[in-house]
Biotite code that builds the C-alpha atoms (Angstrom):
import biotite.structure as struc

atoms = struc.array([
    struc.Atom([14.117, 13.846, 41.221], chain_id="A", res_id=1, res_name="UNK", atom_name="CA", element="C"),
    struc.Atom([15.677, 10.757, 39.783], chain_id="A", res_id=2, res_name="UNK", atom_name="CA", element="C"),
    struc.Atom([16.884, 7.876, 41.907], chain_id="A", res_id=3, res_name="UNK", atom_name="CA", element="C"),
    struc.Atom([20.446, 8.614, 40.738], chain_id="A", res_id=4, res_name="UNK", atom_name="CA", element="C"),
    struc.Atom([20.258, 12.202, 41.973], chain_id="A", res_id=5, res_name="UNK", atom_name="CA", element="C"),
    struc.Atom([19.576, 10.972, 45.506], chain_id="A", res_id=6, res_name="UNK", atom_name="CA", element="C"),
    struc.Atom([22.863, 9.059, 45.461], chain_id="A", res_id=7, res_name="UNK", atom_name="CA", element="C"),
    struc.Atom([25.072, 12.163, 45.297], chain_id="A", res_id=8, res_name="UNK", atom_name="CA", element="C"),
    struc.Atom([27.366, 12.411, 48.295], chain_id="A", res_id=9, res_name="UNK", atom_name="CA", element="C"),
    struc.Atom([27.604, 15.985, 49.575], chain_id="A", res_id=10, res_name="UNK", atom_name="CA", element="C"),
    struc.Atom([30.134, 14.808, 52.167], chain_id="A", res_id=11, res_name="UNK", atom_name="CA", element="C"),
    struc.Atom([32.637, 13.978, 49.431], chain_id="A", res_id=12, res_name="UNK", atom_name="CA", element="C"),
    struc.Atom([35.189, 16.548, 48.265], chain_id="A", res_id=13, res_name="UNK", atom_name="CA", element="C"),
    struc.Atom([32.971, 17.078, 45.202], chain_id="A", res_id=14, res_name="UNK", atom_name="CA", element="C"),
    struc.Atom([29.532, 15.489, 44.932], chain_id="A", res_id=15, res_name="UNK", atom_name="CA", element="C"),
    struc.Atom([29.852, 15.752, 41.152], chain_id="A", res_id=16, res_name="UNK", atom_name="CA", element="C"),
    struc.Atom([33.268, 14.110, 40.812], chain_id="A", res_id=17, res_name="UNK", atom_name="CA", element="C"),
    struc.Atom([31.596, 11.135, 39.135], chain_id="A", res_id=18, res_name="UNK", atom_name="CA", element="C"),
    struc.Atom([28.339, 11.592, 37.242], chain_id="A", res_id=19, res_name="UNK", atom_name="CA", element="C"),
    struc.Atom([25.414, 9.442, 38.352], chain_id="A", res_id=20, res_name="UNK", atom_name="CA", element="C"),
    struc.Atom([24.877, 6.494, 35.963], chain_id="A", res_id=21, res_name="UNK", atom_name="CA", element="C"),
    struc.Atom([21.861, 8.160, 34.328], chain_id="A", res_id=22, res_name="UNK", atom_name="CA", element="C"),
    struc.Atom([23.894, 11.293, 33.573], chain_id="A", res_id=23, res_name="UNK", atom_name="CA", element="C"),
    struc.Atom([26.928, 9.288, 32.430], chain_id="A", res_id=24, res_name="UNK", atom_name="CA", element="C"),
    struc.Atom([24.707, 7.538, 29.903], chain_id="A", res_id=25, res_name="UNK", atom_name="CA", element="C"),
    struc.Atom([23.335, 10.893, 28.698], chain_id="A", res_id=26, res_name="UNK", atom_name="CA", element="C"),
    struc.Atom([26.913, 12.203, 28.322], chain_id="A", res_id=27, res_name="UNK", atom_name="CA", element="C"),
    struc.Atom([27.872, 9.080, 26.355], chain_id="A", res_id=28, res_name="UNK", atom_name="CA", element="C"),
    struc.Atom([24.924, 9.484, 23.978], chain_id="A", res_id=29, res_name="UNK", atom_name="CA", element="C"),
    struc.Atom([25.107, 13.285, 23.673], chain_id="A", res_id=30, res_name="UNK", atom_name="CA", element="C"),
    struc.Atom([28.690, 14.603, 23.825], chain_id="A", res_id=31, res_name="UNK", atom_name="CA", element="C"),
    struc.Atom([27.505, 18.211, 24.309], chain_id="A", res_id=32, res_name="UNK", atom_name="CA", element="C"),
    struc.Atom([26.245, 17.091, 27.716], chain_id="A", res_id=33, res_name="UNK", atom_name="CA", element="C"),
    struc.Atom([29.882, 16.506, 28.693], chain_id="A", res_id=34, res_name="UNK", atom_name="CA", element="C"),
    struc.Atom([30.494, 20.257, 28.396], chain_id="A", res_id=35, res_name="UNK", atom_name="CA", element="C"),
    struc.Atom([27.369, 21.031, 30.450], chain_id="A", res_id=36, res_name="UNK", atom_name="CA", element="C"),
    struc.Atom([28.519, 18.558, 33.106], chain_id="A", res_id=37, res_name="UNK", atom_name="CA", element="C"),
    struc.Atom([31.921, 20.280, 33.225], chain_id="A", res_id=38, res_name="UNK", atom_name="CA", element="C"),
    struc.Atom([30.268, 23.698, 33.718], chain_id="A", res_id=39, res_name="UNK", atom_name="CA", element="C"),
    struc.Atom([28.097, 22.308, 36.528], chain_id="A", res_id=40, res_name="UNK", atom_name="CA", element="C"),
    struc.Atom([30.989, 20.447, 38.171], chain_id="A", res_id=41, res_name="UNK", atom_name="CA", element="C"),
    struc.Atom([33.221, 23.539, 38.060], chain_id="A", res_id=42, res_name="UNK", atom_name="CA", element="C"),
    struc.Atom([30.617, 25.788, 39.653], chain_id="A", res_id=43, res_name="UNK", atom_name="CA", element="C"),
    struc.Atom([29.922, 23.320, 42.472], chain_id="A", res_id=44, res_name="UNK", atom_name="CA", element="C"),
    struc.Atom([33.646, 22.911, 43.092], chain_id="A", res_id=45, res_name="UNK", atom_name="CA", element="C"),
    struc.Atom([34.102, 26.700, 43.242], chain_id="A", res_id=46, res_name="UNK", atom_name="CA", element="C"),
    struc.Atom([31.129, 26.995, 45.606], chain_id="A", res_id=47, res_name="UNK", atom_name="CA", element="C"),
    struc.Atom([32.593, 24.337, 47.919], chain_id="A", res_id=48, res_name="UNK", atom_name="CA", element="C"),
    struc.Atom([36.210, 25.527, 47.669], chain_id="A", res_id=49, res_name="UNK", atom_name="CA", element="C"),
    struc.Atom([35.380, 29.131, 48.578], chain_id="A", res_id=50, res_name="UNK", atom_name="CA", element="C"),
    struc.Atom([32.420, 28.661, 50.953], chain_id="A", res_id=51, res_name="UNK", atom_name="CA", element="C"),
    struc.Atom([34.521, 29.625, 53.967], chain_id="A", res_id=52, res_name="UNK", atom_name="CA", element="C"),
    struc.Atom([36.821, 32.084, 52.202], chain_id="A", res_id=53, res_name="UNK", atom_name="CA", element="C"),
    struc.Atom([38.053, 35.072, 54.158], chain_id="A", res_id=54, res_name="UNK", atom_name="CA", element="C"),
    struc.Atom([39.873, 36.931, 51.384], chain_id="A", res_id=55, res_name="UNK", atom_name="CA", element="C"),
    struc.Atom([38.249, 39.248, 48.839], chain_id="A", res_id=56, res_name="UNK", atom_name="CA", element="C"),
    struc.Atom([38.961, 37.016, 45.854], chain_id="A", res_id=57, res_name="UNK", atom_name="CA", element="C"),
    struc.Atom([37.640, 33.857, 47.522], chain_id="A", res_id=58, res_name="UNK", atom_name="CA", element="C"),
    struc.Atom([34.521, 35.629, 48.740], chain_id="A", res_id=59, res_name="UNK", atom_name="CA", element="C"),
    struc.Atom([33.889, 37.000, 45.248], chain_id="A", res_id=60, res_name="UNK", atom_name="CA", element="C"),
    struc.Atom([34.335, 33.581, 43.639], chain_id="A", res_id=61, res_name="UNK", atom_name="CA", element="C"),
    struc.Atom([31.966, 32.024, 46.171], chain_id="A", res_id=62, res_name="UNK", atom_name="CA", element="C"),
    struc.Atom([29.373, 34.763, 45.659], chain_id="A", res_id=63, res_name="UNK", atom_name="CA", element="C"),
    struc.Atom([29.522, 34.340, 41.861], chain_id="A", res_id=64, res_name="UNK", atom_name="CA", element="C"),
    struc.Atom([29.113, 30.562, 42.101], chain_id="A", res_id=65, res_name="UNK", atom_name="CA", element="C"),
    struc.Atom([26.319, 30.880, 44.660], chain_id="A", res_id=66, res_name="UNK", atom_name="CA", element="C"),
    struc.Atom([24.430, 33.454, 42.562], chain_id="A", res_id=67, res_name="UNK", atom_name="CA", element="C"),
    struc.Atom([24.645, 31.227, 39.482], chain_id="A", res_id=68, res_name="UNK", atom_name="CA", element="C"),
    struc.Atom([23.524, 28.133, 41.391], chain_id="A", res_id=69, res_name="UNK", atom_name="CA", element="C"),
    struc.Atom([20.634, 29.820, 43.213], chain_id="A", res_id=70, res_name="UNK", atom_name="CA", element="C"),
    struc.Atom([19.297, 31.780, 40.232], chain_id="A", res_id=71, res_name="UNK", atom_name="CA", element="C"),
    struc.Atom([16.156, 30.466, 38.468], chain_id="A", res_id=72, res_name="UNK", atom_name="CA", element="C"),
    struc.Atom([17.010, 31.775, 35.003], chain_id="A", res_id=73, res_name="UNK", atom_name="CA", element="C"),
    struc.Atom([15.208, 29.759, 32.347], chain_id="A", res_id=74, res_name="UNK", atom_name="CA", element="C"),
    struc.Atom([16.144, 32.150, 29.511], chain_id="A", res_id=75, res_name="UNK", atom_name="CA", element="C"),
    struc.Atom([19.877, 31.442, 29.418], chain_id="A", res_id=76, res_name="UNK", atom_name="CA", element="C"),
    struc.Atom([21.000, 28.137, 27.892], chain_id="A", res_id=77, res_name="UNK", atom_name="CA", element="C"),
    struc.Atom([23.866, 27.737, 30.370], chain_id="A", res_id=78, res_name="UNK", atom_name="CA", element="C"),
    struc.Atom([21.935, 28.630, 33.515], chain_id="A", res_id=79, res_name="UNK", atom_name="CA", element="C"),
    struc.Atom([22.137, 26.238, 36.452], chain_id="A", res_id=80, res_name="UNK", atom_name="CA", element="C"),
    struc.Atom([18.487, 25.268, 36.100], chain_id="A", res_id=81, res_name="UNK", atom_name="CA", element="C"),
    struc.Atom([18.712, 24.581, 32.370], chain_id="A", res_id=82, res_name="UNK", atom_name="CA", element="C"),
    struc.Atom([21.911, 22.566, 32.698], chain_id="A", res_id=83, res_name="UNK", atom_name="CA", element="C"),
    struc.Atom([20.321, 20.475, 35.443], chain_id="A", res_id=84, res_name="UNK", atom_name="CA", element="C"),
    struc.Atom([17.222, 19.866, 33.305], chain_id="A", res_id=85, res_name="UNK", atom_name="CA", element="C"),
    struc.Atom([19.257, 18.861, 30.242], chain_id="A", res_id=86, res_name="UNK", atom_name="CA", element="C"),
    struc.Atom([21.298, 16.451, 32.370], chain_id="A", res_id=87, res_name="UNK", atom_name="CA", element="C"),
    struc.Atom([18.221, 15.047, 34.097], chain_id="A", res_id=88, res_name="UNK", atom_name="CA", element="C"),
    struc.Atom([19.128, 16.366, 37.556], chain_id="A", res_id=89, res_name="UNK", atom_name="CA", element="C"),
    struc.Atom([16.866, 18.045, 40.076], chain_id="A", res_id=90, res_name="UNK", atom_name="CA", element="C"),
    struc.Atom([18.240, 21.576, 40.657], chain_id="A", res_id=91, res_name="UNK", atom_name="CA", element="C"),
    struc.Atom([16.408, 21.975, 43.974], chain_id="A", res_id=92, res_name="UNK", atom_name="CA", element="C"),
    struc.Atom([17.931, 18.745, 45.292], chain_id="A", res_id=93, res_name="UNK", atom_name="CA", element="C"),
    struc.Atom([21.432, 19.968, 44.421], chain_id="A", res_id=94, res_name="UNK", atom_name="CA", element="C"),
    struc.Atom([20.771, 23.394, 45.939], chain_id="A", res_id=95, res_name="UNK", atom_name="CA", element="C"),
    struc.Atom([19.439, 21.895, 49.152], chain_id="A", res_id=96, res_name="UNK", atom_name="CA", element="C"),
    struc.Atom([22.436, 19.592, 49.433], chain_id="A", res_id=97, res_name="UNK", atom_name="CA", element="C"),
    struc.Atom([24.859, 22.463, 48.883], chain_id="A", res_id=98, res_name="UNK", atom_name="CA", element="C"),
    struc.Atom([23.072, 24.687, 51.411], chain_id="A", res_id=99, res_name="UNK", atom_name="CA", element="C"),
    struc.Atom([23.167, 21.926, 54.036], chain_id="A", res_id=100, res_name="UNK", atom_name="CA", element="C"),
    struc.Atom([26.801, 21.210, 53.268], chain_id="A", res_id=101, res_name="UNK", atom_name="CA", element="C"),
    struc.Atom([27.680, 24.893, 53.701], chain_id="A", res_id=102, res_name="UNK", atom_name="CA", element="C"),
    struc.Atom([25.672, 25.263, 56.918], chain_id="A", res_id=103, res_name="UNK", atom_name="CA", element="C"),
    struc.Atom([27.480, 22.264, 58.390], chain_id="A", res_id=104, res_name="UNK", atom_name="CA", element="C"),
    struc.Atom([30.859, 23.865, 57.625], chain_id="A", res_id=105, res_name="UNK", atom_name="CA", element="C"),
    struc.Atom([30.054, 27.399, 58.701], chain_id="A", res_id=106, res_name="UNK", atom_name="CA", element="C"),
    struc.Atom([28.410, 26.721, 62.069], chain_id="A", res_id=107, res_name="UNK", atom_name="CA", element="C"),
    struc.Atom([30.499, 27.987, 64.993], chain_id="A", res_id=108, res_name="UNK", atom_name="CA", element="C"),
    struc.Atom([32.363, 25.167, 66.743], chain_id="A", res_id=109, res_name="UNK", atom_name="CA", element="C"),
    struc.Atom([30.264, 25.198, 69.997], chain_id="A", res_id=110, res_name="UNK", atom_name="CA", element="C"),
    struc.Atom([27.070, 24.852, 67.951], chain_id="A", res_id=111, res_name="UNK", atom_name="CA", element="C"),
    struc.Atom([28.515, 21.908, 65.995], chain_id="A", res_id=112, res_name="UNK", atom_name="CA", element="C"),
    struc.Atom([29.304, 20.096, 69.251], chain_id="A", res_id=113, res_name="UNK", atom_name="CA", element="C"),
    struc.Atom([25.804, 20.750, 70.631], chain_id="A", res_id=114, res_name="UNK", atom_name="CA", element="C"),
    struc.Atom([24.137, 19.400, 67.464], chain_id="A", res_id=115, res_name="UNK", atom_name="CA", element="C"),
])
């Protein structure tokens, strides 16, 4: 995991709103990385937006984003893992941060107060 990856703020509305400096430099040097960053940013935003969805559509969108993020598919160019590797990000760090973020938002209120 790079030092820049550790600086992502999972408490922010979107931890990927601004690329870490290392990734920003990669995007500047390789414009195709800008597209990969947009794919990654969109999936994380969908995951966070629909994590507590109650409707069918929101639940489906969350499930699709979660499946893509949690899958270890190395055969597909635009898989979560491959995008993270191309951008120089640690996929397990991002996954752990998203899981913790979701757990903090989906705990029942009495459990949050006890924690």
